[in-house]
Each structure stands twice: as structure tokens, then as C-alpha cells.
C-alpha positions in Angstrom: -121.9 211.4 103.0 -120.8 210.5 106.5 -118.8 213.7 106.8 -121.9 215.8 106.0 -123.9 214.1 108.8 -121.0 214.5 111.2 -120.7 218.2 110.2 -124.4 218.8 110.8 -124.2 217.0 114.2 -121.0 218.9 115.1 -122.6 222.2 114.0 -125.6 221.5 116.2 -123.4 220.8 119.2 -121.4 224.0 118.6 -124.6 226.1 118.4 -125.7 224.6 121.7 -122.4 225.3 123.3 -122.2 228.8 121.9 -124.7 230.2 124.4 -122.3 232.5 126.1 -118.8 233.5 126.9 -118.1 230.6 129.2 -119.2 228.0 126.7 -116.9 229.4 124.1 -114.1 229.7 126.5 -114.4 226.1 127.4 -114.6 225.0 123.8 -111.6 227.0 122.5 -109.4 226.0 125.4 -110.0 222.3 125.4 -112.4 221.1 122.7 -114.3 218.2 124.2 -112.8 214.8 123.5 -116.2 213.4 122.4 -116.4 216.2 119.8 -112.9 215.6 118.5 -113.5 211.8 118.3 -116.8 212.5 116.4 -115.0 214.7 113.9 -112.0 212.5 113.6 -113.9 209.2 113.4 -112.9 207.5 110.1 -113.5 204.2 108.4 -110.7 201.7 108.1 -108.4 202.6 105.3 -108.6 200.6 102.1 -106.0 197.9 102.0 -102.7 198.6 100.3 -102.3 196.8 97.0 -100.5 193.5 96.7 -96.9 193.6 95.6 -94.3 196.3 96.2 -95.8 199.2 94.4 -97.1 202.0 96.6 -100.3 203.8 95.5 -98.6 207.2 95.6 -97.6 209.9 93.1 -94.0 211.0 93.2 -91.8 213.2 91.1 -90.6 212.0 87.7 -87.5 209.9 88.1 -88.5 208.4 91.5 -90.4 205.2 92.3 -92.6 204.7 95.4 -92.6 201.2 96.9 -93.8 199.7 100.2 -90.9 199.0 102.5 -92.9 197.5 105.3 -96.6 196.6 106.0 -98.3 195.7 109.2 -96.7 198.4 111.4 -99.8 199.9 112.8 -99.5 203.4 114.1 -96.0 203.8 112.6 -94.6 207.2 113.7 -90.9 208.0 114.3 -88.1 206.2 112.3 -84.4 206.0 113.3 -81.5 204.0 111.9 -79.3 201.9 114.2 -75.5 201.6 113.6 -75.9 198.8 111.1 -78.5 200.7 109.1 -81.5 198.8 110.4 -84.6 200.9 110.7 -86.3 201.3 114.1 -89.9 202.5 114.3 -92.1 203.6 117.2 -95.6 202.2 117.1 -97.1 204.8 119.4 -100.7 203.5 119.8 -99.5 199.9 120.3 -96.8 200.8 122.8 -94.0 199.2 120.8 -90.7 199.8 119.2 -89.9 197.5 116.3 -86.9 196.8 114.0 -87.3 196.4 110.2 -84.2 194.7 108.9 -83.5 194.5 105.1 -80.6 192.1 105.2 -80.8 191.2 101.4 -80.9 194.9 100.4 -83.9 194.5 98.1 -85.7 197.6 99.4 -88.3 195.6 101.4 -88.1 194.8 105.1 -87.5 191.1 105.7 -89.5 190.9 108.9 -90.8 192.8 111.9 -88.9 192.3 115.1 -90.3 193.6 118.4 -87.5 195.4 120.2 -89.6 196.8 123.1 -93.3 196.5 124.1 -95.7 197.5 126.8 -94.6 201.1 126.6 -96.7 204.2 127.3 -97.2 205.9 124.0 -93.6 205.7 122.8 -92.8 208.3 120.1 -89.3 209.8 119.9 -86.4 207.4 119.2 -82.6 208.1 119.1 -79.7 205.7 118.9 -76.5 207.2 120.3 -73.2 205.4 120.1 -69.8 206.7 121.4 -67.2 207.8 118.9 -63.8 206.6 120.2 -62.4 205.4 116.9 -63.0 201.8 117.7 -66.1 201.0 115.6 -66.7 197.6 117.1 -66.5 198.7 120.7 -68.6 201.8 120.0 -71.4 199.7 118.5 -71.4 197.5 121.6 -71.9 200.6 123.7 -74.9 202.1 121.9 -77.8 203.5 123.8 -81.3 203.6 122.6 -83.3 206.5 124.0 -87.1 206.2 123.9 -89.4 209.1 124.7 -92.6 207.8 126.2 -95.3 210.3 127.0 -94.3 210.5 130.7 -90.6 209.7 130.7 -87.3 209.5 128.7 -85.8 206.0 129.1 -82.4 204.6 128.1 -81.7 201.1 126.9 -78.5 199.3 126.1 -79.0 198.4 122.4 -77.5 195.5 120.5 -77.6 196.1 116.7 -76.6 192.4 116.0 -79.7 191.0 117.7 -82.0 194.0 117.6 -82.6 193.8 121.3 -82.7 196.4 124.0 -82.1 196.1 127.8 -83.4 198.7 130.2 -80.8 200.9 131.8 -82.5 203.9 133.5 -85.2 206.5 133.4 -83.3 209.7 132.5 -86.1 212.2 133.3 -89.8 212.5 133.6 -92.1 214.5 131.3 -95.3 216.2 132.3 -98.4 214.2 131.6 -102.2 214.7 131.5 -104.5 216.1 128.9 -103.5 217.5 125.5 -100.6 216.6 123.3 -98.9 213.4 124.3 -96.1 212.8 121.8 -92.5 213.5 122.9 -89.8 213.7 120.2 -86.0 213.6 120.5 -83.1 215.3 118.8 -79.4 215.3 119.7 -78.1 218.9 119.9 -74.6 219.5 118.4 -73.4 220.4 122.0 -74.3 217.0 123.3 -77.6 217.9 125.1 -80.7 215.9 124.2 -83.6 218.0 123.1 -87.2 216.8 123.7 -90.4 218.4 122.5 -93.3 218.5 124.9 -96.6 219.8 123.5 -99.3 221.8 125.2 -102.0 220.5 127.6 -104.7 222.2 125.6 -105.7 223.9 122.4 -105.0 227.4 123.7 -104.5 228.2 127.4 -102.0 229.6 129.9 -99.9 226.6 131.0 -99.4 225.9 134.7 -96.5 223.6 134.1 -93.5 225.5 132.6 -92.3 222.4 130.8 -95.4 222.2 128.6 -95.5 223.8 125.1 -91.7 223.8 125.0 -88.6 222.2 123.7 -86.6 220.9 126.7 -82.8 220.4 126.9 -81.7 217.4 128.9 -78.1 217.2 130.2 -77.4 213.5 130.0 -74.7 213.6 132.7 -76.7 215.4 135.4 -80.2 214.2 134.1 -81.4 217.7 134.5 -84.0 219.1 132.1 -84.4 222.8 131.4 -86.5 224.9 128.9 -84.6 225.4 125.7 -87.4 227.3 123.9 -90.9 228.2 124.8 -94.2 229.3 123.2 -94.3 226.2 121.0 -97.8 224.7 121.0 -96.8 221.3 119.6 -93.4 220.8 118.0 -93.9 217.2 117.1 -90.8 216.8 114.9 -87.4 218.4 114.9 -84.2 218.1 112.7 -80.8 219.8 112.3 -80.1 222.0 109.3 -77.0 220.2 107.8 -75.5 223.5 106.6 -75.9 225.7 109.7 -76.4 223.2 112.5 -79.6 225.1 113.5 -82.5 223.2 115.1 -85.6 223.4 112.8 -89.1 222.1 113.9 -92.7 222.0 112.8 -95.4 223.4 115.0 -99.2 223.1 114.7 -101.4 226.2 115.1 -104.4 226.4 117.4 -107.9 225.3 116.4 -111.4 226.9 116.5 -110.7 230.2 114.8 -111.4 229.3 111.2 -110.4 227.2 108.2 -107.4 229.3 107.2 -106.2 230.7 110.6 -103.6 230.3 112.0 -100.9 228.8 109.8 -98.9 225.8 110.8 -95.2 226.7 111.1 -91.6 225.7 110.5 -89.5 227.4 113.1 -85.7 227.8 113.6 -85.6 227.0 117.3 -83.2 229.2 119.1 -82.1 228.7 122.7 -84.1 231.1 125.0 -86.5 231.9 122.2 -90.2 232.5 122.8 -92.4 231.6 119.8 -95.6 233.3 120.9 -98.1 230.6 121.9 -100.7 231.0 123.4 -100.9 234.8 123.1 -99.7 235.1 119.5 -99.8 233.2 116.2 -98.5 233.6 112.7 -96.2 236.6 112.3 -96.7 237.9 115.9 -100.5 238.4 115.5 -102.2 238.9 118.9 -104.8 236.3 119.8 -107.9 238.3 120.8 -109.1 235.5 123.0 -106.8 236.9 125.6 -107.4 240.0 127.6 -106.1 243.4 126.4 -102.8 244.3 127.7 -100.9 241.3 126.5 -100.5 242.6 122.9 -97.0 243.9 123.6 -95.8 240.4 124.4 -96.1 239.5 120.7 -93.4 242.0 119.6 -90.8 240.1 121.6 -91.6 236.7 120.2 -90.0 234.9 117.2 -92.2 234.6 114.1 -92.3 231.4 112.0 -89.5 231.0 109.5 -91.9 229.3 107.1 -95.8 229.6 107.3 -97.7 226.6 106.0 -101.4 226.1 105.2 -103.6 226.1 108.4 -104.6 222.7 109.8 -102.3 220.8 107.5 -100.9 219.2 110.7 -97.2 219.6 109.7 -95.3 216.7 111.3 -92.1 215.2 109.9 -89.4 217.3 108.3 -86.1 216.5 106.6 -83.4 218.3 104.6 -82.6 216.7 101.3 -78.9 215.5 101.2 -76.6 216.3 98.4 -75.4 212.8 97.4 -77.6 211.0 94.9 -80.3 213.7 94.7 -81.0 216.1 91.8 -79.1 219.3 92.1 -82.3 221.4 92.3 -83.5 219.4 95.3 -80.3 219.5 97.4 -80.7 221.0 100.9 -84.4 221.8 100.3 -86.8 220.9 103.0 -89.4 218.2 102.9 -92.4 218.4 105.2 -95.1 215.8 105.9 -98.7 217.1 106.1 -100.6 214.6 108.3 -103.9 216.2 107.3 -106.7 218.2 108.9 -109.5 217.0 111.2 -111.3 220.3 111.9 -111.6 222.0 108.5 -114.7 222.1 106.3 -112.6 221.1 103.2 -109.8 218.7 104.1 -106.2 219.9 103.6 -102.8 218.2 103.9 -102.4 214.5 103.3 -99.2 214.8 101.4 -95.5 215.6 101.5 -94.3 218.9 100.2 -90.9 220.3 99.2 -89.9 223.9 100.2 -87.3 225.3 97.9 -84.6 227.0 100.1 -81.9 229.5 99.0 -78.3 229.3 100.2 -79.3 231.0 103.5 -82.1 228.6 104.2 -84.9 231.1 103.3 -88.0 229.8 101.4 -88.4 230.6 97.8 -92.0 230.5 96.7 -94.8 228.3 98.0 -94.4 224.7 99.1 -94.6 222.3 96.1 -96.2 218.8 96.2 -93.6 216.1 96.4 -95.7 213.0 97.3 -99.5 212.9 96.8 -102.1 210.2 96.6 -102.9 209.8 100.3 -106.2 211.5 99.7 -107.8 212.0 96.3 -108.9 215.5 95.3 -112.4 216.3 96.7 -112.5 213.1 98.7 -113.6 212.8 102.4 -111.1 212.0 105.1 -112.7 208.6 105.4 -111.4 207.8 102.0 -107.8 208.6 102.7 -105.5 205.6 102.1 -103.1 207.0 104.7 -101.6 209.9 106.6 -97.9 210.7 106.3 -96.0 211.2 109.6 -92.2 210.9 109.8 -89.6 211.5 107.1 -86.1 209.9 106.8 -84.1 211.3 103.9 -80.9 209.5 103.0 -78.0 209.9 100.6 -78.4 208.1 97.3 -81.8 209.6 96.5 -83.7 207.7 99.3 -86.6 208.8 101.3 -88.7 206.8 103.8 -92.1 207.9 104.9 -94.1 206.5 107.8 -97.9 206.3 107.6 -99.8 205.8 110.9 -103.2 205.3 109.1 -102.2 202.6 106.6 -99.6 201.1 109.1 -96.9 201.2 106.5 -93.4 202.6 105.7 -92.9 203.8 102.1 -89.6 203.9 100.2 -89.2 206.7 97.7 -86.1 206.1 95.5 -84.4 207.9 92.7 -84.2 205.7 89.6 -80.9 205.3 87.7 -81.1 206.7 84.2 -81.2 203.8 81.6 
């Protein structure tokens, strides 16, 4: 199979590079882009079936349908004040709207809201709350996080159009993780995640491997939390108001190490990267004498299988969902690229107690993106973002198939 050939080639390259300390140091800090591309090269996904049915397996009592097709590289989803879905197409440099005016569970068309952007990812629609709904809707701002800047646009929900207002702040750019994701903090600051410039290294820019807090009045950005290698998605716990985020562990130290993470992100907290991983385990790639740093870091709230590439996360609402699911956590596993046996390629549910603590291991919630034992080339898709809604609704973005799926609870007959 193609993966076996790639594995042999990659193995040969790794042997050649493993001639000494400096070769390893180079490899572990910034795996060469040509090697990553070799390992992640995949065939085009098989086409989605005709009709509305999605080729996914969901829990009994739910139905999976295709809400939208032909949205290549679909990543972050957000709803505007009229309930229209906005989606960032990161690779294509676009933000699109997917209206469903007839309410049949399928997008009527795809409207380009913005284009010619630089790797747009995070989206957030913020409307004032003065008590005058009509006036508030007319004053909505669409924030878009490109890889190098946070920009604000005046957004019209009636026409799904956006007009540039200002660049709020700049983000560090360069090598490494390029996605920037947004979340409105309860205190009114805008949080933005900025991933590391490398696999594992000591950052020179203090705003890398962090979550930033942006004061929208002053336009000043400060570090909210640090030691976060790549917190691609964040959400608010609806019960406590805490910020929760996924984080992807480093590569090149084995199939099962270190775990991916779900963190409760506290202001001023240090979550360990690059010196520590998992539950404050010291990374021996660093010189002795830094072990004590790990004791002062915050361990993961939930540990997830290594290299699953945990991305989107969402708390399940109360209304319209089964009682045993309410306030549990859903996490999208985008899927591995550097593991001998693929892992991820699914959405899991983490059962939480009343205090938000995990009860048992994550359970499969949506599968079918990759058949058991299949190669990554055979994956029909890779789940990214999650948008859970009252009424038993869940939307899932898929940047491989270029689709949005709608998972809906079915009314008992």
C-alpha cells in the first residue's frame, strides 16, 4: 500500500538524519516540511454520496445528513444574528455564508462574504445588546482571525455582506501553527489562540504558544495563558463560565506519547509546553535543571489519545438532548499523520459529572470518517469544528470532504 512505501521512505530518511545529536535536535524541533508533506500526502477523498444522507455512524435516535457540500477546507463555524451559518474556508482564503431559508436542514446556497484573506480561521459575530433588537442587528461586527491579524468588519445579516472597518491587532507569523481562533470572554475581552512556531522549542516571541486577551477598546493584546502548544479551538463551559480548550501534544517521541489535551484555561496559567507534557512530565529533550518548572504548571483536565489531533469541542445543551448527554463534552478528533497505526478520525463524547470532571474514557459519538484498519488515504473526511445547538442539533465541519454535516435527534414516532 502507498502508506507502507511512504513509511519505508520516511524511515530511511529518519535513519539518515539520526546520525548524531544535531540531526535529532533539528528533526524534533521542526520536522522538515518535505517530510511532513510526504507523510501527510493523501489521495483525493471519495465523493460524498448523492442525496442528503451522510455516510457516518451516529448514536441511535440521531440522523446524519449533509447540510452543505462544496465548502473546501471548511473549518470554523459561527451563527449570525439571524441564524445563518458562517464558515471559514482557511485554505481558500474565504468566509462564506450558508443560509437555510426554508428550514429543510440543507443549505440553500453558498454566499461568499469575504475573500482574498490570509488563512482565515477564527470567526466571531458580536452584536450590541441595548434592548433594541433591530438596531443591535444593524450594528453587528464580524471579527475574522487571519494568520497575521485580527480584523473587524461591519456585518449585515440581511444581505450576508461584510465591510472592512479596521485591523484590531497583529498576530505573530512565520513557521509553525498558523490558525488563530477566537472566543469572547465573559468579561468582554476577546481571546485569541496563537500556536507555536515549532514542534518543540523555546519561543523567542512571547505571544506564540499562548492564548491572548485582546482589549477591544484599547486594541492591546496581552498573554492570557501560556505553555499551550496549539490550542486550536476554545469554548465556554455553560455551567461555570470557564474557558476550555483542546491542545495538541508534540511529535517525534512515539505513537502513544504525549496525550492530546483538554484544558481549563485560567488567566495567568502556564500549561507546561515546551518543557513538560501530560501530567507535568518533564521532557528530557531539554537540559537538566528545568524539571522543577513542571511542578508549577497546570496539568490537562482531560487526557486524550496521542496524535488524535483534538480540534473542535462543544458542550451539549440541555434543551432537546437526551438527559444522559446534557452538559457532556464533544471533541472532534481530526486524525493522526505521524502514527504507525492511524488514530482519531471521529467525534467522541466525554461524560462529565456535575463538577465537569470526566467519568470514564471518551466514547465514540460519530464514526465512519475512516474505516477500521484503513489507511489515511481512504478516509472520507476529517472532522474539525463542532457547533452544538438546542433541539438536539450538532453541526460538524469537515476540511477533507469539504462539507458540513448535520446531526439531528429524531422525534419518537
